[in-house]
C-alpha positions as CSV (number, residue, x, y, z in Angstrom):
1,M,85.3,105.0,86.9
2,K,82.9,102.9,84.8
3,K,84.7,103.9,81.6
4,N,88.1,103.0,83.1
5,L,86.8,99.6,84.2
6,F,85.3,98.9,80.8
7,L,88.6,99.8,79.1
8,L,90.4,97.6,81.5
9,G,88.1,94.7,80.8
10,L,88.4,95.1,77.1
11,L,92.2,95.1,77.3
12,V,92.2,92.0,79.5
13,C,90.0,90.1,76.9
14,S,92.3,91.2,74.0
15,M,95.5,90.2,75.8
16,A,94.0,86.9,76.9
17,T,93.0,86.1,73.3
18,M,96.5,87.0,72.1
19,A,98.1,84.8,74.8
20,Q,95.9,81.9,73.7
21,T,96.7,82.2,70.0
22,E,100.4,82.7,70.4
23,K,102.8,79.9,71.1
24,A,105.1,80.8,73.9
25,D,108.8,80.7,73.2
26,K,109.7,81.4,76.8
27,P,108.9,79.3,79.9
28,E,106.7,80.6,82.6
29,S,108.7,82.7,85.0
30,W,108.7,84.9,88.1
31,Y,110.4,88.3,88.4
32,F,110.8,90.9,91.1
33,K,111.3,94.7,90.8
34,L,112.5,97.3,93.2
35,G,112.0,101.0,92.2
36,G,111.6,104.6,93.2
37,S,109.3,107.2,91.6
38,Y,108.7,110.9,91.4
39,F,105.2,112.1,90.4
40,N,103.9,115.5,89.3
41,Q,100.3,116.5,89.7
42,T,98.2,116.4,86.6
43,A,94.9,117.9,87.8
44,S,94.1,120.6,90.3
45,T,91.0,120.9,92.4
46,E,89.9,123.2,95.1
47,F,91.0,122.0,98.5
48,P,88.4,121.4,101.2
49,E,87.9,123.7,104.2
50,V,90.5,123.5,107.0
51,G,89.1,124.2,110.4
52,G,86.2,126.2,109.0
53,Q,88.6,128.2,106.8
54,A,87.9,128.3,103.0
55,P,90.7,127.3,100.7
56,N,91.8,130.8,100.0
57,R,94.9,132.9,100.3
58,D,93.6,136.1,101.9
59,V,95.4,139.3,102.7
60,Y,93.9,142.0,104.9
61,S,94.9,145.6,105.6
62,G,96.7,145.8,108.9
63,T,94.8,148.7,110.5
64,L,92.0,148.7,113.1
65,T,89.8,151.3,111.4
66,N,90.1,149.9,108.0
67,N,90.8,146.2,108.3
68,K,89.4,145.0,105.0
69,L,90.1,142.2,102.6
70,V,92.5,143.6,100.0
71,S,93.3,140.4,98.0
72,R,92.0,136.9,97.7
73,E,93.4,134.0,95.7
74,S,91.7,130.6,95.4
75,I,94.0,127.8,96.4
76,T,93.8,124.7,94.2
77,G,96.1,121.7,93.8
78,S,96.5,118.0,94.2
79,F,98.4,115.7,96.4
80,G,99.5,113.8,93.4
81,Q,103.0,115.4,93.5
82,G,105.5,113.5,95.6
83,F,107.8,110.5,96.0
84,R,107.1,106.8,96.0
85,S,109.1,103.6,96.7
86,G,107.9,100.1,95.9
87,I,108.5,96.5,95.4
88,T,106.8,94.4,92.7
89,A,106.3,90.7,92.2
90,G,105.5,89.6,88.6
91,Y,104.5,86.4,86.9
92,R,104.9,85.9,83.2
93,F,102.6,83.5,81.5
94,S,104.1,83.8,78.0
95,T,106.2,86.1,75.8
96,R,103.3,88.6,75.7
97,L,101.2,88.3,78.9
98,G,101.9,88.7,82.6
99,V,100.6,90.0,85.9
100,E,102.1,92.1,88.6
101,M,101.4,93.0,92.2
102,S,103.1,96.1,93.6
103,A,103.3,97.2,97.2
104,N,104.1,101.0,97.5
105,Y,104.7,103.7,100.0
106,Y,103.9,107.2,98.9
107,I,104.6,110.6,100.5
108,S,103.3,113.7,98.8
109,N,104.8,117.1,98.8
110,S,103.4,119.5,101.3
111,K,100.6,121.8,99.9
112,T,99.2,125.0,101.3
113,M,95.5,124.5,101.8
114,A,94.5,127.8,103.4
115,Q,96.3,131.0,104.4
116,T,95.3,134.4,105.9
117,T,97.4,137.4,106.7
118,D,96.6,140.2,109.2
119,R,92.9,139.6,109.7
120,L,91.3,141.5,112.6
121,Y,90.4,138.7,115.2
122,S,89.1,140.7,118.1
123,Y,89.0,144.2,119.6
124,N,88.5,145.2,123.2
125,P,87.2,148.8,123.4
126,T,87.9,149.0,127.1
127,T,91.6,148.3,126.8
128,T,91.8,149.3,123.1
129,V,93.7,146.1,122.4
130,A,93.3,144.9,118.8
131,T,94.3,141.3,118.0
132,Y,95.2,140.3,114.4
133,L,95.4,136.7,113.1
134,S,97.7,135.2,110.5
135,F,97.8,131.5,109.8
136,T,99.0,128.9,107.2
137,A,97.6,125.4,106.9
138,E,99.9,122.8,105.1
139,G,98.7,119.3,104.1
140,Q,100.6,116.2,103.3
141,I,99.5,112.7,102.4
142,K,101.3,109.5,103.5
143,A,99.9,106.2,102.2
144,F,100.6,102.5,101.6
145,D,98.9,100.9,98.6
146,L,98.6,97.7,96.6
147,A,98.5,97.9,92.8
148,P,97.6,94.7,90.9
149,A,98.1,95.1,87.1
150,I,98.0,93.2,83.8
151,V,101.2,93.5,81.7
152,M,101.5,93.1,77.9
153,F,105.1,92.7,76.7
154,L,105.8,94.1,73.3
155,G,108.9,92.1,72.2
156,E,112.6,92.3,72.9
157,A,115.2,93.9,70.7
158,H,118.9,94.8,71.4
159,G,118.4,94.1,75.1
160,F,115.3,96.4,75.4
161,E,111.9,95.0,76.0
162,P,109.0,97.6,76.1
163,Y,105.7,96.8,77.8
164,T,102.5,98.4,78.8
165,K,100.3,97.7,81.9
166,V,97.0,98.7,83.4
167,G,95.6,98.1,86.8
168,V,94.0,99.5,89.9
169,I,95.3,101.1,93.1
170,V,94.0,99.9,96.4
171,P,95.1,102.1,99.4
172,I,95.7,99.9,102.5
173,H,96.5,102.6,105.0
174,G,97.0,106.4,104.7
175,T,96.5,109.7,106.3
176,L,96.2,113.4,105.4
177,D,98.2,115.4,108.0
178,I,97.3,119.0,108.2
179,K,99.7,121.3,110.1
180,T,98.4,124.7,111.0
181,D,100.5,127.6,112.4
182,R,98.5,130.5,113.8
183,Q,100.0,133.8,115.1
184,F,98.0,136.2,117.2
185,L,99.5,139.7,117.5
186,S,97.9,142.2,119.9
187,Y,98.4,145.9,119.5
188,V,97.6,149.1,121.5
189,G,98.0,151.7,118.8
190,N,101.1,150.8,116.9
191,N,102.8,148.9,119.8
192,V,102.8,145.1,120.1
193,V,101.7,144.2,123.6
194,S,101.5,140.4,123.2
195,T,102.2,137.6,120.8
196,S,100.7,134.1,120.8
197,N,101.7,131.3,118.5
198,V,99.4,128.3,118.2
199,Y,100.3,125.1,116.4
200,S,98.0,122.2,115.7
201,K,98.3,118.9,113.8
202,D,95.1,117.3,112.5
203,V,95.2,113.7,111.1
204,V,92.4,112.9,108.6
205,K,91.7,109.2,108.0
206,P,90.0,108.2,104.7
207,N,87.1,106.0,103.6
208,P,88.0,103.0,101.4
209,T,88.6,103.9,97.8
210,I,90.0,102.6,94.6
211,G,92.0,104.2,91.8
212,F,93.1,103.6,88.2
213,M,96.7,103.4,86.8
214,A,98.3,102.9,83.4
215,A,102.0,102.7,82.5
216,L,104.4,102.4,79.6
217,G,107.8,101.1,80.3
218,T,110.9,99.2,79.1
219,S,113.5,97.0,80.7
220,Y,117.1,96.6,79.6
221,K,119.2,93.5,80.2
222,L,122.3,94.0,82.3
223,G,123.0,90.3,82.8
224,K,121.4,86.9,82.7
225,H,118.9,87.6,85.5
226,I,119.4,91.4,86.1
227,S,117.7,94.2,84.2
228,A,117.2,97.9,84.6
229,F,113.8,99.3,84.0
230,A,112.0,102.6,83.6
231,E,108.2,103.4,83.5
232,L,106.1,106.4,82.8
233,E,102.9,106.0,84.9
234,Y,99.6,107.8,85.1
235,R,97.4,107.3,88.1
236,N,94.1,108.9,89.2
237,F,92.0,108.6,92.3
238,T,90.3,110.7,95.0
239,V,90.1,110.2,98.8
240,H,87.1,111.0,100.9
241,G,87.6,111.9,104.6
242,K,86.1,109.6,107.3
243,T,87.4,111.0,110.6
244,K,89.7,113.8,111.8
245,E,91.6,114.0,115.0
246,T,93.8,116.7,116.5
247,T,96.9,114.9,117.7
248,E,99.0,118.0,118.6
249,Y,98.0,121.4,120.0
250,T,100.5,123.8,121.5
251,V,100.4,127.4,122.6
252,N,103.8,129.2,122.5
253,G,105.4,125.8,122.4
254,A,103.6,124.4,125.5
255,D,101.3,121.4,125.1
256,A,97.7,122.5,125.4
257,L,95.8,119.6,123.9
258,S,94.2,118.9,127.3
259,T,92.4,122.3,127.1
260,R,90.5,121.2,124.0
261,N,87.1,119.4,124.4
262,A,86.1,116.3,122.4
263,S,84.2,118.3,119.7
264,Q,87.4,120.4,119.1
265,I,89.6,117.3,118.8
266,H,87.4,114.8,117.0
267,T,85.5,115.1,113.8
268,N,83.2,112.7,111.9
269,Y,82.5,113.4,108.2
270,H,79.0,112.8,106.7
271,K,77.3,113.2,103.3
272,G,74.7,115.5,104.9
273,L,74.0,117.5,108.1
274,D,70.7,118.2,109.8
275,V,69.3,119.3,113.2
276,N,70.6,116.2,114.8
277,S,74.1,116.9,113.8
278,N,76.7,118.1,116.3
279,N,77.4,121.2,114.4
280,P,76.9,124.9,115.4
281,L,75.4,125.8,112.1
282,F,72.4,123.7,112.9
283,N,72.6,123.7,116.7
284,P,74.0,126.9,118.0
285,N,74.9,125.6,121.5
286,T,76.5,122.3,120.3
287,A,80.3,121.8,120.0
288,T,80.8,124.6,122.6
289,T,81.6,124.9,126.3
290,D,78.2,126.6,126.9
291,T,77.0,125.6,130.4
292,S,73.5,125.2,129.1
293,D,74.8,122.3,126.9
294,T,77.2,120.0,128.8
295,T,76.8,116.9,126.6
296,R,77.4,117.8,123.0
297,P,80.9,119.3,123.6
298,N,81.9,115.8,124.7
299,E,80.9,114.4,121.3
300,A,82.8,114.5,118.0
301,M,82.0,117.4,115.7
302,D,79.9,116.5,112.6
303,E,81.1,118.1,109.3
304,L,80.4,117.6,105.6
305,S,82.6,115.0,103.9
306,S,85.1,116.4,101.5
307,F,87.7,114.9,99.2
308,V,91.2,115.5,97.9
309,G,92.7,114.4,94.6
310,I,95.9,112.3,94.1
311,S,96.3,112.3,90.4
312,G,99.7,112.4,88.9
313,L,102.1,111.5,86.1
314,G,105.4,109.9,87.3
315,L,108.6,108.3,86.3
316,T,109.8,105.1,88.0
317,V,113.3,103.7,87.7
318,G,114.8,100.6,89.3
319,V,116.1,97.1,88.9
320,K,114.5,93.8,87.9
321,Y,115.5,90.3,88.9
322,S,114.1,87.4,86.8
323,L,114.2,83.8,88.0
């Protein structure tokens, strides 16, 4: 981040010097842009745990006597792949220098964050009922952001005017929605005796953050005030979780959110955990319905803070109106 800010400052100084030494042959002017983008992820990182499940794709053998892990694949990725729409207001100081402020809405592609197939969940020796669990957790980011940037125009020829810009990304509002489907299959021998499908939706809200963006683009005049434009943009930032809340919880399609206690619905993220944390790794009776501890289940669970990446390279196309 320090390196990016240094480069941004250096570019600002160089462009300001250029603007001061060059005589403007265009008057100061406003312009507005409306565009849509598609981004591909440029860097993959390991996803955080989802409900205590490591970011792995695990497959178990489906037998009671030999239910062993037969394959494991680490799940990595980024939420930098997805669609964005935005509107931009720009002000041009001279033929070379301008500033822009963009307001954008971004929705990422859904990403698998954890997956397990046919893991032995429980066994009752009295009834000989063996229950196996399969689940898939999918995550998706939705966010509004503001992106102030400095623009350097490179000169116009044959209707085309290329330009470069650098700036920062400031998320205003956003969430990571994690949807998890769990299936519990109970067997007696080889016969299925019951099936239970559990669905949950967790909404993770982030801490404030800031990102970096850079773009290379060009506009093409369609008329006196109207132009088409296209930009190739790189952006990079990470988001740290602040809180998590289960907003939906169903069992076989029926709402069962009221059966969950506060520690199962709410989570607070921290940089570190200790004996004072409401976490069963440090306090075995906390975050449970144990009758010996009736207070802690009514508090939010404490978990270690994690982060997800939203780095991507995207193409934006749209129209530009100049006053």
